[in-house]
Structure formats: structure tokens, C-alpha cells
N, CA and C atoms as an extended XYZ file, in Angstrom:
408
Properties=species:S:1:pos:R:3:atomname:S:1:resname:S:1:resid:I:1 pbc="F F F"
N         0.895       -1.245       -0.067 N   MET     1
C         0.028       -0.114       -0.030 CA  MET     1
C         0.828        1.238        0.051 C   MET     1
N         0.695        2.153       -0.843 N   THR     2
C         1.350        3.459       -1.078 CA  THR     2
C         0.536        4.467       -0.414 C   THR     2
N         1.119        5.232        0.483 N   THR     3
C         0.598        6.343        0.877 CA  THR     3
C         1.278        7.662        0.479 C   THR     3
N         0.388        8.641       -0.118 N   ALA     4
C         1.135        9.934       -0.661 CA  ALA     4
C         1.349       10.669        0.585 C   ALA     4
N         2.629       11.632        0.479 N   ALA     5
C         2.897       12.269        1.377 CA  ALA     5
C         1.946       13.347        1.860 C   ALA     5
N         1.837       13.640        2.866 N   HIS     6
C         0.866       14.803        3.352 CA  HIS     6
C         1.034       16.114        2.912 C   HIS     6
N         0.233       16.923        2.662 N   PRO     7
C         0.417       18.322        2.264 CA  PRO     7
C         1.760       19.081        3.166 C   PRO     7
N         1.799       18.716        4.412 N   LEU     8
C         2.736       19.151        4.959 CA  LEU     8
C         4.164       19.171        4.492 C   LEU     8
N         4.384       18.199        3.758 N   GLY     9
C         5.564       17.786        3.250 CA  GLY     9
C         6.635       17.161        4.201 C   GLY     9
N         7.765       17.523        4.255 N   ASP    10
C         8.909       17.001        5.111 CA  ASP    10
C         9.656       18.103        5.516 C   ASP    10
N         9.211       19.088        6.280 N   PRO    11
C         9.897       20.195        6.999 CA  PRO    11
C        11.069       19.785        8.000 C   PRO    11
N        11.995       20.623        8.032 N   THR    12
C        13.076       20.426        8.928 CA  THR    12
C        12.537       20.495       10.462 C   THR    12
N        11.855       21.409       10.759 N   TYR    13
C        11.102       21.653       11.996 CA  TYR    13
C         9.657       21.769       11.991 C   TYR    13
N         9.035       21.516       12.958 N   VAL    14
C         7.637       21.840       13.214 CA  VAL    14
C         7.287       22.378       14.629 C   VAL    14
N         6.306       22.995       14.680 N   ASN    15
C         5.754       23.238       15.924 CA  ASN    15
C         4.812       22.065       16.444 C   ASN    15
N         5.095       21.322       17.392 N   PHE    16
C         4.291       20.199       17.904 CA  PHE    16
C         3.548       20.500       19.057 C   PHE    16
N         2.255       20.440       18.830 N   THR    17
C         1.412       21.056       19.931 CA  THR    17
C         0.640       19.841       20.547 C   THR    17
N         0.633       19.697       21.889 N   THR    18
C        -0.129       18.840       22.649 CA  THR    18
C        -0.916       19.602       23.669 C   THR    18
N        -1.749       18.856       24.346 N   PHE    19
C        -2.920       19.468       25.249 CA  PHE    19
C        -2.828       18.821       26.416 C   PHE    19
N        -3.012       19.932       27.528 N   ARG    20
C        -3.095       19.514       28.743 CA  ARG    20
C        -4.498       19.135       29.008 C   ARG    20
N        -4.786       18.508       30.221 N   ARG    21
C        -6.163       18.017       30.697 CA  ARG    21
C        -7.057       19.046       30.473 C   ARG    21
N        -6.720       20.351       30.838 N   ASN    22
C        -7.665       21.401       30.684 CA  ASN    22
C        -7.845       22.117       29.268 C   ASN    22
N        -7.220       21.303       28.319 N   GLY    23
C        -7.467       21.767       27.043 CA  GLY    23
C        -6.330       22.905       26.479 C   GLY    23
N        -5.629       23.298       27.529 N   GLU    24
C        -4.525       24.356       27.139 CA  GLU    24
C        -3.470       23.700       26.200 C   GLU    24
N        -3.172       24.345       25.274 N   ALA    25
C        -2.162       24.004       24.188 CA  ALA    25
C        -0.678       24.252       24.525 C   ALA    25
N         0.216       23.318       24.466 N   VAL    26
C         1.640       23.523       24.544 CA  VAL    26
C         2.278       23.293       23.474 C   VAL    26
N         3.037       24.086       22.988 N   THR    27
C         3.844       23.897       21.865 CA  THR    27
C         5.353       23.835       21.790 C   THR    27
N         6.074       23.047       21.300 N   SER    28
C         7.395       22.812       21.078 CA  SER    28
C         7.979       22.710       19.894 C   SER    28
N         9.095       23.323       19.387 N   PRO    29
C         9.567       23.112       18.206 CA  PRO    29
C        10.242       21.660       18.109 C   PRO    29
N        10.187       20.867       17.195 N   VAL    30
C        11.026       19.488       17.171 CA  VAL    30
C        11.402       19.207       15.819 C   VAL    30
N        12.500       18.401       15.527 N   TRP    31
C        12.718       17.651       14.377 CA  TRP    31
C        11.729       16.816       14.021 C   TRP    31
N        11.491       16.566       12.801 N   PHE    32
C        10.311       15.743       12.273 CA  PHE    32
C        10.621       15.160       11.020 C   PHE    32
N        10.484       13.849       10.886 N   ALA    33
C        10.666       13.222        9.549 CA  ALA    33
C         9.649       12.399        9.174 C   ALA    33
N         9.360       12.182        7.806 N   TRP    34
C         8.312       11.559        7.200 CA  TRP    34
C         9.018       10.060        7.074 C   TRP    34
N         8.193        9.067        7.585 N   ASP    35
C         8.675        7.559        7.323 CA  ASP    35
C         8.192        7.035        6.137 C   ASP    35
N         7.133        7.753        5.643 N   GLY    36
C         6.577        7.060        4.425 CA  GLY    36
C         5.146        6.772        4.783 C   GLY    36
N         4.706        6.705        5.948 N   ARG    37
C         3.345        6.513        6.379 CA  ARG    37
C         2.887        7.766        7.622 C   ARG    37
N         3.935        8.045        8.370 N   ALA    38
C         3.652        8.959        9.386 CA  ALA    38
C         5.046        9.887        9.742 C   ALA    38
N         4.579       10.848       10.531 N   TYR    39
C         5.878       11.702       11.005 CA  TYR    39
C         6.201       11.157       12.350 C   TYR    39
N         7.597       11.332       12.363 N   VAL    40
C         8.379       10.491       13.789 CA  VAL    40
C         9.227       11.723       14.114 C   VAL    40
N         9.458       11.603       15.609 N   PHE    41
C        10.524       12.256       16.360 CA  PHE    41
C        10.995       11.733       17.533 C   PHE    41
N        12.080       11.960       17.951 N   THR    42
C        12.326       11.331       19.289 CA  THR    42
C        12.343       12.364       20.479 C   THR    42
N        12.183       11.982       21.530 N   THR    43
C        12.092       12.950       22.784 CA  THR    43
C        12.283       12.006       24.039 C   THR    43
N        12.551       12.637       25.150 N   ASN    44
C        12.937       12.084       26.550 CA  ASN    44
C        11.509       11.487       26.934 C   ASN    44
N        11.446       10.281       27.375 N   GLY    45
C        10.276        9.656       27.724 CA  GLY    45
C         9.687       10.111       28.878 C   GLY    45
N        10.208       11.006       29.518 N   THR    46
C         9.645       11.882       30.690 CA  THR    46
C         9.164       13.003       30.523 C   THR    46
N         9.407       13.596       29.122 N   SER    47
C         9.057       15.014       28.889 CA  SER    47
C         7.516       15.353       29.113 C   SER    47
N         7.309       16.670       29.052 N   GLY    48
C         5.980       17.029       29.074 CA  GLY    48
C         5.111       16.446       27.900 C   GLY    48
N         5.823       16.436       26.892 N   LYS    49
C         4.979       16.116       25.633 CA  LYS    49
C         4.421       14.601       25.799 C   LYS    49
N         5.306       13.821       26.438 N   VAL    50
C         5.012       12.365       26.605 CA  VAL    50
C         3.856       12.213       27.571 C   VAL    50
N         3.969       13.049       28.656 N   LYS    51
C         2.944       12.899       29.751 CA  LYS    51
C         1.689       13.385       29.286 C   LYS    51
N         1.592       14.618       28.441 N   ARG    52
C         0.287       14.958       27.872 CA  ARG    52
C        -0.171       13.859       26.877 C   ARG    52
N         0.621       13.400       25.968 N   LEU    53
C         0.088       12.355       25.070 CA  LEU    53
C        -0.404       11.074       25.752 C   LEU    53
N        -0.067       10.806       27.128 N   ARG    54
C        -0.711        9.615       27.656 CA  ARG    54
C        -2.106        9.880       28.097 C   ARG    54
N        -2.506       11.185       28.104 N   HIS    55
C        -3.967       11.238       28.240 CA  HIS    55
C        -4.768       11.681       27.135 C   HIS    55
N        -4.221       12.322       25.962 N   THR    56
C        -4.781       12.436       24.973 CA  THR    56
C        -3.901       12.475       23.844 C   THR    56
N        -4.171       11.869       22.599 N   SER    57
C        -3.399       11.431       21.480 CA  SER    57
C        -3.548       12.694       20.647 C   SER    57
N        -4.467       13.684       20.795 N   ARG    58
C        -4.809       14.757       19.804 CA  ARG    58
C        -3.487       15.730       19.832 C   ARG    58
N        -3.113       16.023       18.599 N   VAL    59
C        -1.835       16.936       18.272 CA  VAL    59
C        -2.203       17.769       17.293 C   VAL    59
N        -1.549       18.935       17.134 N   GLU    60
C        -1.549       20.006       15.928 CA  GLU    60
C        -0.022       20.047       15.418 C   GLU    60
N         0.101       20.305       14.186 N   ILE    61
C         1.416       20.331       13.564 CA  ILE    61
C         1.507       21.812       12.805 C   ILE    61
N         2.438       22.448       12.806 N   THR    62
C         2.744       23.604       11.915 CA  THR    62
C         4.070       23.746       11.630 C   THR    62
N         4.300       23.917       10.447 N   ARG    63
C         5.846       24.189        9.971 CA  ARG    63
C         6.347       25.454       10.707 C   ARG    63
N         7.537       25.216       11.173 N   SER    64
C         8.320       26.396       11.796 CA  SER    64
C         9.732       26.395       11.434 C   SER    64
N        10.540       27.307       12.079 N   ASP    65
C        11.929       27.322       12.180 CA  ASP    65
C        12.301       26.701       13.500 C   ASP    65
N        13.737       26.576       13.655 N   VAL    66
C        14.284       26.116       14.702 CA  VAL    66
C        13.896       26.637       16.116 C   VAL    66
N        13.421       27.781       16.122 N   ARG    67
C        13.028       28.357       17.288 CA  ARG    67
C        11.351       28.464       17.441 C   ARG    67
N        10.779       27.722       16.710 N   GLY    68
C         9.328       27.538       16.531 CA  GLY    68
C         8.505       28.749       16.218 C   GLY    68
N         9.185       29.640       15.162 N   ARG    69
C         8.571       30.615       14.634 CA  ARG    69
C         7.833       30.231       13.300 C   ARG    69
N         6.527       30.337       13.239 N   ALA    70
C         5.787       29.955       11.931 CA  ALA    70
C         5.606       31.264       11.143 C   ALA    70
N         5.652       31.249        9.852 N   LYS    71
C         5.314       32.261        9.109 CA  LYS    71
C         3.794       32.545        9.073 C   LYS    71
N         3.401       33.668        9.069 N   PRO    72
C         1.848       34.304        9.179 CA  PRO    72
C         1.206       33.423        7.999 C   PRO    72
N         0.141       32.856        8.438 N   GLY    73
C        -0.646       32.087        7.289 CA  GLY    73
C        -0.347       30.618        7.119 C   GLY    73
N         0.656       30.206        7.973 N   THR    74
C         1.184       28.706        7.893 CA  THR    74
C         0.003       27.858        8.298 C   THR    74
N        -0.586       26.851        7.582 N   PRO    75
C        -1.506       26.129        7.984 CA  PRO    75
C        -1.187       25.021        8.986 C   PRO    75
N        -2.073       24.883        9.866 N   THR    76
C        -2.011       23.993       11.011 CA  THR    76
C        -2.844       22.550       10.600 C   THR    76
N        -2.076       21.529       10.878 N   TYR    77
C        -2.843       20.186       10.762 CA  TYR    77
C        -3.128       19.490       11.907 C   TYR    77
N        -4.190       18.827       12.162 N   SER    78
C        -4.461       17.991       13.338 CA  SER    78
C        -4.202       16.585       13.006 C   SER    78
N        -3.906       15.849       14.118 N   GLY    79
C        -3.756       14.525       14.092 CA  GLY    79
C        -3.606       13.812       15.502 C   GLY    79
N        -3.264       12.509       15.229 N   ALA    80
C        -3.098       11.709       16.645 CA  ALA    80
C        -1.801       11.131       16.595 C   ALA    80
N        -1.275       11.254       17.822 N   ALA    81
C         0.241       10.732       17.998 CA  ALA    81
C         0.293        9.653       19.100 C   ALA    81
N         1.153        8.828       18.824 N   GLU    82
C         1.436        7.514       19.640 CA  GLU    82
C         2.856        7.698       20.266 C   GLU    82
N         3.061        6.891       21.334 N   ILE    83
C         4.421        6.820       21.951 CA  ILE    83
C         4.860        5.511       21.705 C   ILE    83
N         6.157        5.339       21.086 N   ILE    84
C         6.583        4.063       20.644 CA  ILE    84
C         7.697        3.782       21.676 C   ILE    84
N         7.755        2.768       22.377 N   THR    85
C         8.755        2.343       23.260 CA  THR    85
C         9.522        1.218       22.984 C   THR    85
N         8.921        0.378       22.059 N   ASP    86
C         9.585       -0.799       21.526 CA  ASP    86
C        10.906       -0.610       20.924 C   ASP    86
N        12.069       -1.107       21.231 N   ALA    87
C        13.223       -0.833       20.949 CA  ALA    87
C        13.557       -1.035       19.350 C   ALA    87
N        13.118       -2.249       18.850 N   THR    88
C        13.099       -2.549       17.420 CA  THR    88
C        12.376       -1.332       16.563 C   THR    88
N        11.326       -0.993       16.847 N   ALA    89
C        10.478        0.039       16.127 CA  ALA    89
C        11.254        1.270       16.374 C   ALA    89
N        11.648        1.622       17.443 N   ARG    90
C        12.402        2.935       17.987 CA  ARG    90
C        13.485        3.031       16.868 C   ARG    90
N        14.445        1.956       16.716 N   ALA    91
C        15.529        1.927       15.995 CA  ALA    91
C        15.165        2.261       14.547 C   ALA    91
N        14.119        1.729       14.033 N   GLU    92
C        13.771        1.889       12.736 CA  GLU    92
C        13.498        3.365       12.455 C   GLU    92
N        12.746        3.982       13.355 N   HIS    93
C        12.309        5.346       13.175 CA  HIS    93
C        13.572        6.244       13.405 C   HIS    93
N        14.534        5.924       14.296 N   GLU    94
C        15.695        6.645       14.410 CA  GLU    94
C        16.521        6.623       13.184 C   GLU    94
N        16.539        5.619       12.413 N   ARG    95
C        17.315        5.476       11.079 CA  ARG    95
C        16.719        6.444       10.108 C   ARG    95
N        15.445        6.686       10.105 N   VAL    96
C        14.690        7.608        9.190 CA  VAL    96
C        15.234        9.086        9.727 C   VAL    96
N        15.167        9.332       10.891 N   LEU    97
C        15.693       10.728       11.305 CA  LEU    97
C        17.150       10.768       11.087 C   LEU    97
N        17.994        9.722       11.285 N   ALA    98
C        19.426        9.709       11.047 CA  ALA    98
C        19.667       10.109        9.619 C   ALA    98
N        18.956        9.583        8.747 N   LYS    99
C        19.244        9.656        7.295 CA  LYS    99
C        18.787       11.191        6.773 C   LYS    99
N        17.716       11.715        7.449 N   LYS   100
C        17.364       13.066        7.085 CA  LYS   100
C        18.158       14.205        7.648 C   LYS   100
N        18.767       13.995        8.913 N   TYR   101
C        19.386       15.101        9.555 CA  TYR   101
C        21.015       14.828        9.440 C   TYR   101
N        21.472       13.612        8.964 N   GLY   102
C        22.798       13.466        8.722 CA  GLY   102
C        23.867       13.724        9.929 C   GLY   102
N        24.718       14.592        9.747 N   ILE   103
C        25.734       14.881       10.874 CA  ILE   103
C        25.315       15.485       12.033 C   ILE   103
N        24.168       16.238       11.807 N   GLN   104
C        23.447       16.807       13.105 CA  GLN   104
C        22.833       15.672       13.877 C   GLN   104
N        22.461       14.556       13.221 N   TRP   105
C        21.891       13.574       14.123 CA  TRP   105
C        23.074       12.739       15.051 C   TRP   105
N        24.056       12.751       14.240 N   LYS   106
C        25.330       12.163       14.742 CA  LYS   106
C        25.794       12.837       15.880 C   LYS   106
N        25.817       14.188       15.797 N   LEU   107
C        26.415       15.157       16.823 CA  LEU   107
C        25.370       14.896       18.136 C   LEU   107
N        24.232       14.862       17.969 N   MET   108
C        23.398       14.721       19.015 CA  MET   108
C        23.550       13.344       19.835 C   MET   108
N        24.108       12.382       19.080 N   GLY   109
C        24.261       11.047       19.529 CA  GLY   109
C        25.471       11.138       20.558 C   GLY   109
N        26.370       12.250       20.315 N   LEU   110
C        27.382       12.251       21.153 CA  LEU   110
C        26.993       12.699       22.709 C   LEU   110
N        25.846       13.337       22.902 N   GLY   111
C        25.154       13.730       24.056 CA  GLY   111
C        24.718       12.500       24.832 C   GLY   111
N        24.323       11.351       24.068 N   ASP   112
C        23.818       10.110       24.522 CA  ASP   112
C        25.180        9.454       25.151 C   ASP   112
N        26.338        9.342       24.429 N   VAL   113
C        27.403        8.753       24.773 CA  VAL   113
C        27.894        9.447       26.205 C   VAL   113
N        27.911       10.718       26.182 N   ALA   114
C        28.251       11.560       27.514 CA  ALA   114
C        27.436       11.179       28.654 C   ALA   114
N        26.158       10.950       28.373 N   ARG   115
C        25.214       10.483       29.534 CA  ARG   115
C        25.460        9.124       29.904 C   ARG   115
N        25.913        8.339       28.983 N   LYS   116
C        26.184        6.869       29.424 CA  LYS   116
C        27.401        6.954       30.157 C   LYS   116
N        28.394        7.612       29.813 N   LEU   117
C        29.749        7.794       30.650 CA  LEU   117
C        29.470        8.289       32.194 C   LEU   117
N        28.548        9.137       32.101 N   THR   118
C        28.068        9.891       33.580 CA  THR   118
C        27.089        9.003       34.271 C   THR   118
N        26.769        7.794       33.668 N   ARG   119
C        25.740        6.999       34.112 CA  ARG   119
C        24.228        7.695       34.344 C   ARG   119
N        24.125        8.656       33.701 N   ARG   120
C        22.990        9.311       33.512 CA  ARG   120
C        22.191        9.020       32.273 C   ARG   120
N        21.236        8.065       32.339 N   THR   121
C        20.585        7.641       31.100 CA  THR   121
C        19.203        8.565       30.902 C   THR   121
N        18.862        8.555       29.752 N   VAL   122
C        17.579        9.260       29.349 CA  VAL   122
C        16.753        8.064       28.477 C   VAL   122
N        15.582        8.012       28.952 N   ASP   123
C        14.616        7.177       28.490 CA  ASP   123
C        14.019        7.732       27.116 C   ASP   123
N        14.637        7.424       26.160 N   VAL   124
C        14.209        8.148       24.630 CA  VAL   124
C        13.069        7.238       24.060 C   VAL   124
N        11.932        7.834       23.344 N   VAL   125
C        10.887        7.220       22.852 CA  VAL   125
C        10.764        7.994       21.666 C   VAL   125
N        10.036        7.323       20.718 N   VAL   126
C         9.634        7.922       19.368 CA  VAL   126
C         8.312        8.231       19.585 C   VAL   126
N         7.922        9.527       19.121 N   ILE   127
C         6.353        9.951       18.900 CA  ILE   127
C         6.049        9.843       17.404 C   ILE   127
N         5.152        8.943       17.130 N   ARG   128
C         4.661        8.785       15.623 CA  ARG   128
C         3.295        9.547       15.562 C   ARG   128
N         3.398       10.387       14.390 N   THR   129
C         2.051       11.138       14.343 CA  THR   129
C         1.435       10.950       13.051 C   THR   129
N         0.106       10.623       13.013 N   VAL   130
C        -0.597       10.427       11.797 CA  VAL   130
C        -1.363       11.780       11.845 C   VAL   130
N        -1.419       12.400       10.692 N   LEU   131
C        -2.144       13.615       10.551 CA  LEU   131
C        -3.378       13.443        9.772 C   LEU   131
N        -4.419       14.076       10.003 N   GLU   132
C        -5.724       13.906        9.303 CA  GLU   132
C        -5.626       14.561        7.876 C   GLU   132
N        -6.431       14.116        6.862 N   PRO   133
C        -6.148       14.640        5.555 CA  PRO   133
C        -6.455       16.127        5.576 C   PRO   133
N        -5.840       16.775        4.760 N   ALA   134
C        -6.126       18.416        4.704 CA  ALA   134
C        -7.459       18.619        4.216 C   ALA   134
N        -8.152       19.644        4.767 N   ALA   135
C        -9.308       19.864        4.233 CA  ALA   135
C        -9.117       20.594        2.766 C   ALA   135
N        -9.986       20.250        1.692 N   ASP   136
C        -9.961       20.816        0.554 CA  ASP   136
C       -10.481       22.276        0.458 C   ASP   136
């Protein structure tokens, strides 16, 4: 089954918005890669994003720059996200990110090595997001 890319395309950065229990939106700029079926990124398993996704999978995505600034008029897409903790699936998605971000991804991996050396590990998870079809 072939799935066409979403109109969002494959941006370098997006604003990833999750929602608190009271409905308040919380937005974070993240690296984001298209794996052919969904968008993926990695994050700390104890991050606020993960905590909020545990009670609602509802998310919104907007193209942005590295600092989370979106150009005026940039469309926002709604979707649902899931938290992936399985090591095999996580490794597959991390390869997609490594292919897209190249040397930047490798440099981020140095932080993981430093954490292991200091015995401070971080529980990394993948967030997989399927966006709703764009309204015509």
C-alpha cells in the first residue's frame, strides 16, 4: 500500500502542539521526519509532551523554524500521536531521522554517549504522528 505524502511535506522543524487535561495547548519546536506513513521524532520519555500524550493523543502540527516561529498564514494540521517504546520499532524510526538529519543527528548522539559515561541515562521514545487529511 502506497501512501502519498501529506501536504505538510517533510519540513526540517515543526511546532508540535499537545494539550493539557484542561485543554490548554503546549507547543514545542521539534525535528520531524516522514517515514512514508507517518511523521516521527524522538524525545525524552519523561518529557511534558509524553505526559500529555498519555492522556490525549490529539496533536497539532505547523511548519516552523528551529525557534518555533511559523510564518503568518502557515496552515496547522490536526492528527493523533502515539508513543513508541519498543526498541526495534524505535531503532527503525531513528534510522529515518538519521538519514534526514545526517551529521546533526550524529552530533546529538554524542550527548547520549556522554550521558552513558556519567551513568545518567535518558529514556528515549519515538513519537509517531498520523495527520488527518487536509481539508480541501
